[in-house]
matplotlib code that plots the C-alpha trace (Angstrom):
import matplotlib.pyplot as plt

x = [-42.5, -45.6, -44.9, -48.7, -47.9, -50.2, -50.1, -49.8, -51.3, -51.8, -53.7, -57.2, -59.6, -63.6, -65.8, -63.0, -64.3, -67.8, -68.1, -66.5, -69.0, -71.6, -70.5, -69.7, -71.5, -67.9, -66.7, -70.4, -70.0, -66.7, -67.3, -70.3, -68.0, -65.5, -68.5, -69.6, -65.9, -65.3, -68.2, -69.0, -69.9, -66.2, -67.9, -70.1, -67.3, -65.2, -68.2, -69.8, -67.3, -64.7, -61.7, -61.1, -62.9, -61.0, -58.3, -58.3, -55.6, -58.1, -60.2, -57.4, -55.8, -58.6, -60.2, -56.6, -56.2, -60.0, -59.9, -56.7, -57.5, -61.1, -59.8, -57.3, -60.0, -62.0, -60.0, -60.0, -56.9, -55.0, -51.4, -48.6, -45.2, -44.2, -45.7, -44.7, -46.5, -45.3, -45.9, -49.6, -49.4, -47.4, -50.6, -52.7, -49.5, -49.8, -53.4, -52.9, -50.4, -52.4, -50.4, -53.2, -56.7, -59.0, -60.3, -57.1, -55.5, -58.4, -58.6, -54.3, -54.6, -57.3, -55.3, -52.1, -53.8, -55.4, -52.3, -50.5, -53.3, -52.3, -49.0, -48.9, -50.7, -48.1, -45.5, -46.1, -44.3, -44.5, -42.9, -40.7, -40.4, -36.9, -36.4, -33.0, -30.6, -29.0, -29.9, -26.3, -26.7, -30.3, -28.8, -26.0, -27.5, -30.2, -27.1, -26.2, -28.9, -28.2, -30.6, -34.2, -35.1, -34.8, -34.6, -34.9, -38.2, -39.3, -37.0, -39.4, -37.1, -33.9, -34.2, -37.2, -36.7, -39.5, -37.6, -39.8, -38.6, -40.0, -41.7, -38.5, -35.9, -37.9, -38.0, -34.4, -33.7, -35.7, -33.2, -30.3, -31.7, -32.4, -28.8, -27.2, -29.5, -31.9, -34.4, -37.4, -37.8, -41.5, -43.1, -45.9, -49.3, -49.4, -50.5, -47.0, -43.5, -44.3, -41.4, -39.6, -38.5, -41.4, -43.8, -42.1, -45.6, -47.3, -44.7, -45.2, -49.0, -49.0, -46.6, -48.5, -51.5, -49.3, -47.8, -51.2, -52.6, -52.4, -50.1, -49.8, -47.3, -47.4, -48.3, -45.5, -42.9, -43.4, -40.6, -41.1, -40.0, -37.7, -35.5, -36.1, -35.5, -37.9, -39.4, -41.5, -41.0, -43.8, -41.7, -39.7, -42.8, -43.8, -41.0, -40.5, -43.6, -43.5, -40.3, -41.9, -43.4, -40.5, -37.8, -37.7, -39.7, -36.9, -39.0, -36.2, -34.0, -37.4, -38.2, -34.5, -34.3, -37.8, -36.2, -32.8, -34.8, -36.9, -39.4, -40.2, -44.2, -45.5, -49.5, -50.7, -53.5, -55.2, -56.2, -54.3, -50.9, -48.3, -46.2, -46.4, -44.5, -42.0, -41.2, -40.7, -38.0, -36.8, -36.6, -37.3, -37.9, -40.2, -43.8, -46.2, -50.1, -52.8, -56.1]
y = [-129.1, -127.6, -127.0, -126.4, -124.8, -124.2, -121.1, -121.1, -119.6, -115.4, -116.1, -116.3, -113.4, -113.0, -115.4, -117.5, -120.3, -118.8, -119.0, -122.4, -123.6, -122.2, -122.9, -126.5, -129.4, -131.4, -128.7, -128.1, -131.9, -131.7, -128.9, -130.3, -133.4, -131.2, -129.1, -132.5, -134.1, -130.8, -130.2, -127.1, -124.9, -123.5, -122.8, -120.0, -118.5, -119.0, -117.4, -114.8, -114.5, -111.2, -110.9, -111.6, -115.0, -116.3, -114.8, -117.8, -120.8, -122.7, -122.2, -120.1, -123.6, -125.9, -122.7, -122.5, -126.3, -126.7, -123.9, -125.0, -129.0, -128.2, -126.3, -128.8, -131.7, -130.0, -128.7, -130.6, -131.8, -131.4, -132.9, -131.8, -132.7, -131.8, -130.3, -128.1, -126.6, -122.9, -124.5, -125.7, -125.8, -128.8, -130.6, -129.6, -130.6, -134.2, -134.3, -132.6, -135.7, -138.4, -138.8, -138.1, -138.6, -135.8, -136.7, -137.8, -134.2, -132.1, -134.3, -133.7, -130.1, -129.6, -131.3, -129.3, -126.0, -126.8, -128.6, -125.2, -122.7, -124.8, -124.4, -120.6, -120.0, -122.3, -119.9, -116.5, -115.7, -114.2, -113.8, -110.7, -110.2, -109.2, -107.5, -106.1, -108.6, -111.3, -115.0, -115.1, -112.2, -113.0, -116.3, -115.2, -112.6, -115.5, -117.1, -114.3, -113.9, -116.7, -115.9, -116.0, -118.2, -116.6, -118.7, -118.3, -119.6, -118.9, -118.6, -116.7, -115.2, -113.4, -110.7, -111.8, -113.9, -114.4, -115.3, -116.6, -116.8, -115.6, -112.1, -110.6, -112.3, -110.9, -107.3, -107.8, -109.1, -106.6, -103.6, -105.8, -106.3, -102.7, -101.9, -104.0, -102.1, -104.4, -101.8, -103.1, -105.6, -106.0, -108.3, -109.8, -110.5, -113.9, -116.2, -118.1, -118.6, -120.8, -123.2, -122.7, -125.0, -123.5, -125.4, -129.0, -129.4, -129.0, -131.1, -133.8, -134.1, -133.7, -136.7, -139.3, -138.1, -138.3, -141.9, -143.3, -141.6, -144.1, -142.5, -143.8, -143.4, -140.3, -139.4, -137.0, -135.5, -133.2, -130.9, -130.4, -127.5, -129.1, -131.0, -128.9, -131.8, -134.2, -137.0, -139.6, -142.5, -142.3, -142.6, -139.8, -138.0, -138.5, -137.9, -134.6, -133.9, -134.2, -132.2, -129.3, -127.4, -127.0, -126.4, -123.4, -123.4, -123.1, -122.2, -120.6, -123.4, -125.4, -123.6, -123.5, -127.1, -127.5, -124.9, -127.4, -130.4, -128.8, -126.9, -123.6, -123.3, -122.9, -122.6, -121.1, -123.1, -121.8, -118.1, -115.1, -114.7, -114.8, -117.7, -116.3, -113.2, -115.0, -117.4, -114.4, -112.7, -116.4, -117.2, -114.5, -116.1, -118.4, -118.4, -117.8, -117.9, -119.0, -121.5]
z = [-51.7, -49.5, -46.4, -44.0, -40.6, -37.5, -35.6, -31.5, -28.8, -29.5, -32.9, -31.6, -32.6, -31.7, -34.4, -34.7, -37.0, -37.7, -41.3, -41.1, -38.8, -41.2, -44.6, -44.3, -43.2, -41.9, -40.0, -38.2, -37.2, -36.0, -34.3, -32.5, -31.9, -29.9, -28.0, -26.1, -25.9, -23.8, -22.0, -22.6, -25.9, -26.9, -30.0, -28.0, -27.3, -30.5, -32.7, -29.9, -26.6, -26.1, -26.7, -22.7, -23.0, -25.8, -24.0, -21.0, -21.6, -21.2, -24.3, -26.3, -26.5, -28.1, -29.9, -32.2, -32.3, -33.3, -36.3, -37.5, -37.6, -39.1, -41.4, -42.8, -42.8, -44.8, -47.1, -50.8, -51.7, -48.4, -49.1, -47.1, -47.7, -44.0, -41.6, -38.7, -36.0, -33.5, -29.7, -29.0, -33.2, -33.0, -31.8, -35.0, -37.0, -35.9, -35.9, -40.0, -40.8, -39.6, -36.1, -34.1, -34.1, -34.0, -30.7, -29.2, -30.1, -28.9, -25.5, -25.2, -26.1, -23.3, -20.9, -21.6, -21.4, -17.8, -16.6, -18.4, -15.8, -13.0, -13.6, -13.7, -10.5, -8.8, -10.2, -11.1, -13.9, -17.2, -20.6, -23.0, -26.8, -27.4, -30.8, -32.3, -30.8, -31.8, -30.4, -29.1, -27.0, -25.9, -24.1, -22.8, -21.1, -19.8, -18.4, -16.7, -14.4, -11.7, -8.8, -11.1, -13.6, -16.9, -20.6, -24.2, -24.9, -28.5, -30.9, -33.6, -36.3, -36.6, -34.5, -32.5, -29.4, -26.6, -23.4, -20.3, -16.3, -13.0, -12.8, -11.3, -13.3, -16.4, -15.2, -14.9, -17.9, -19.7, -18.5, -19.5, -22.9, -22.9, -21.8, -24.8, -27.8, -28.1, -29.8, -27.7, -25.0, -24.1, -21.3, -22.7, -21.6, -20.9, -18.0, -17.4, -17.9, -21.2, -22.1, -19.2, -16.2, -14.5, -16.6, -15.1, -13.1, -16.5, -18.2, -15.6, -16.8, -20.2, -20.0, -18.5, -20.9, -24.0, -23.1, -22.6, -26.2, -29.1, -32.2, -35.9, -38.6, -40.2, -44.1, -44.0, -41.7, -38.8, -38.2, -34.2, -32.4, -29.9, -32.4, -35.4, -37.9, -40.1, -37.7, -38.8, -35.3, -33.2, -30.1, -31.2, -31.8, -28.5, -26.6, -28.2, -27.7, -23.9, -23.3, -25.7, -22.8, -21.0, -23.8, -26.3, -29.5, -32.2, -34.9, -36.9, -36.9, -38.0, -41.2, -42.0, -41.8, -44.0, -46.6, -46.6, -47.1, -50.2, -48.7, -51.2, -49.6, -46.2, -46.3, -42.8, -41.6, -39.0, -37.3, -38.4, -40.4, -38.0, -39.0, -43.0, -41.2, -39.6, -42.3, -44.6, -42.1, -42.0, -45.5, -47.5, -51.1, -49.6, -51.1, -48.2, -47.8, -45.9, -46.0]

ax = plt.figure().add_subplot(projection="3d")
ax.plot(x, y, z, "-o")
ax.set_aspect("equal")
plt.show()
């Protein structure tokens, strides 16, 4: 069985989507529709902008979404048996499996990006990647820090867990992780504590937008970050999507469940190859590729 997987923030690069735009008339029309919907030419930033310009959350998220979704829409015989996306990538996955219309997906992603950026300004916060410790040990250390917010945020693959929290909390946690034997405790160049309670203001805003958006029955199940299991029920999809901003991304567990349910091929759809690498670390026998 074939699983299509969609990347999240961090996969962007200058020039992304340019050849797709130039070589495919359907792709060009979708990119132009996106420029119109957003009210600014995001394609100019994607194709010719600097790394710095692409890094702004309000640009990064719709840019990655567009690259991923337009690739899926213009790939002949695109027929996934299951889909999943890492954080932001979950929105791309839901357009790819027909649960969300292209326009609605883009609007939600843009609202999500703006709400997250705003939440970061309210609570200055950050994230760090912890390498070489068990998930259990990382969870334990996070729980020990009680005077600051620090939580596990991204279960990327065994031995790689990203934590999220207040600036002070992350600083203290990184010291403790190294003392406990972590190979690295690396602060990440991100604007805030994504997938933590500090994203609550953004979650509230996004909840309203998600509840007002029409979702359809998907063509195949989605393995969502929050639940990690196959979901086809529209109401469950919406609830998981609402919880996603303040809950951890359980990527390791999602991939394990996809494999258990028969996935042997994983196709990454979007910029970069980060997810292929993670899948290989979670399940070395998997066949990985990208569009």
